N, C-alpha and C positions, 0 to 999 in steps of 0.2 A: 704813252707817254709814259718814262717812270718817275714814282715820287723817291726822293732821297730823305730818308729820317734821319738819319745820323744827328747826334746832336740835339735834336726835338726835347723840348722836354714832356710831351705827352706824345708819341709814335700816333699815336690813334687819331687822336684828337688835331695834330699836321697832317695826315694823311687827307683828313676830311677836308682841311682849308685846303692844303697845295691841288686836290682833287678840282677846284672850283679854278674856273676863268675869269680872268682879271683883264677890262679893257687896259690900255697903257694909260691913260689919263685915271684908272682907277689905282692902278699900279703906283704910278708916282705919286697919288693921294694918303696912299697907305705908307709910303717914304718920309713925306711929309708930315704927316700926323703924326706919327711914331718922333718923331725929331721935337715938332711944335709944342706937341701937346701930352710927350709922353718923357720928353727929356732924353731920349736918345741921340747923339751925336750921327753924322751922316758920315762924318771918319770911320766911327764903329762901323756901323751897318756896311760899309765899301769893305773893312778888312772880314768880317766874318762873312762876304761874298769873297773876297777873293781867298781866305782860308779853304771857304766851302769846295770851290773849284779848284785848288791844289789837290783838296786829298781825293777827290773825284780823279781827277789823273793819275793822282799815282794810287788808287785802286785800281784804277782801269790798265794802268801800264805795270808791269812786273816790274820791270828796272828802269832808273833815270833815261829821260829820253832827249834827244837834241832839240830845241824847241825852238821858235820864231816867232814873235808874241808883235803882230801889228796893232799899237793904240793911238787912238784918234785923243780930238782935244777936250773931250769933255768926260764925263763920271764916265762911261766907258771905256775910255783910254785909261783912267785912273783905278780903275778895278784889275784892267792888264798890266799896270806899273806893279799893283800889289800881289798880284795873281805869278810875276818875273820874281821879286822876292822871294814867296814864301815857295815858288819850286827851287830856286836859287840855292834857298837853305837845305835842300833836301837832294843839293847834290845833282840838279838839273842845268847842263849848259843851255842858255837864254841868251839868242838875239833878241833886245826888241828896237821894234824901229816905229817913233815917235814922230807924228803929223804934228811942225812944227808953224809959227815959231811958238816958244813957253810960254811968252805975255799974254797970249790966247787961251792957255790952258783953264779949264775952271777950276774954281779954290781948292776941291780934295784933290784932284788932278798933282796942281802941282805940289800938294803936301806930298803925295807920295813919291813926283818925280825927286823930291827935297831927299827922302829916307833914302830913296834907292841909290842916289849919287853922292851922300852924306861920307866924306873921309877918304883914304886912299884905298880901302876896299870897296868902292862904291863898283856899281855896276858898270859900263859901259853901256852908252845908248845912242842909235844914230837919229837924229833928229831932222828929218829933211818935209821940205815942202813942196817934191817935187820927185818926178819919177825915181823909181830905184837905180842906185849905182850898179854896175857888175858887180862888184864885190858884195853889195848886198844880197844880191840874186842869187850869188854862187853860194852863199851861208846857207840863202832861204831853199834852196835847191835840195842839200844836203840834210836839212832838217827831217826828225820822225814826227816831228808835232807842229803843227800849225794854229795859232787860234789869233783869231778873230774879233778886236774887242776895240774898235774902231767905231761904230756910232751907236751899238745895241737898238733901242726901242724908237730911236730917231732918227734910223736907216733904211727905209721904205723908199722905194723912187731909186733911179738909176742915178748909182756913185759916180762923183763929177772927179777929174783932175786931181789930184794924183791918183785918187782912193781906186779910180777904175786900173790904173796901171798895175798897182799895189795887188788888188784881187784878182787880175790874171794872174802875175804871177803863182801868188798863195793854191792858186787854182790848177796850176801846171806840177804842182807836187803831189807826187801817189804816196801818201802821206795820210797820216789822220788828222783830219782838220775840224776843228772845234769852235765854236761861235760861243760868244760870252750875251747872253739873253736871247738876242736876236740878229742873225746871220744881216751884216751891211747889204743894202741892195733888196731887202725882203720886208714886204710890208706885214707888221705884225698883227695888223686887224683884219684885211682881205688875203693874205698868204701870196699876191702877186709879186714876183721875181722879176727885178732885170736883168738883162741879159748878161751884165757883167757883177752878177749876186756873187757872197760867198757859196761856196758848196760845200755845207757842213753836213758831216758825216755824225756828229753830236752838236747839239745845243743843249749849255746850261743855263737857264733859266731862271728866274729869282722869287719867292714867296708864290706866283701860281703862274699857269699858264697862259699864256696870251689867244688871242679869239683863234686867230689862224691857226695856233698849234691845235687845234681841236677841229679842223676839217679835212675831209678822206684824203687829198691829195698832203697831207702835211710833210708828211717824211719824204718826200721827195724837195723838198722845199729847206727842212730842221733837221733833218738827220733823225736820231731816236733822240726826244726829249727829256730832260731831266729838271726836275722841279727842288731847288734847292731852298732851305731856308736859310735868312740874313741876321740871325740871334733875335727877333722879334719874338717874344712870351706869346704860347697860344692865345691865352687870355687876350693879351693886349688885341693880339690879332684880329680875334673874334670882334671884342668890342671896336674896331675900326672898320670890319666889316661889316658890321649891324647898321652902322650909319648911313648904310645903301640900302 
């Protein structure tokens, strides 16, 4: 696991915190407490997460890459939509494939969809609730980066249709494959991977590694794990973690 400390207000303290392992429930509790007890808006946390991912990708790749981003209906998909916006600002051509219908998106994912599509300069998004059409498959095959923002920590177990089809297509790509938080089809606690899981070269996870990322075989399913901050001040993080 690698800790990415850019932007932390105290790199040494951040490194100590990000070296911890948090369960999925604890990670969600960190978000909830930051929002409810400390007044941080959930959209701010999502924006910080997305910006961190975009900056990591920009640092990882010397030049803008043709990128396909697979987005689910929940907040992991919201992260993906926000990442697409930040990458586009940086000159990266992005194909966005979103699991519809949009009425089922989480509140924060809907907010990022509105931002992304606002005005005449809004990004085109393919909204699907079925298998990938031929044109989308062709565009994905030409991508040099594929991002999995489908399910995140809720993505354990065998992916159901149409996501299993999307993942099979993504895994065919001879490209850099990056998972946001947790690869779809991989259990964040046990590391058990479904046969159709997303084959990540790198996983960008937030605040702390998840239990399965510390297991001996972790790199086989997560690739290289990078822990990114989401803008929660270190002192606030410490206070939250001290509650356990």
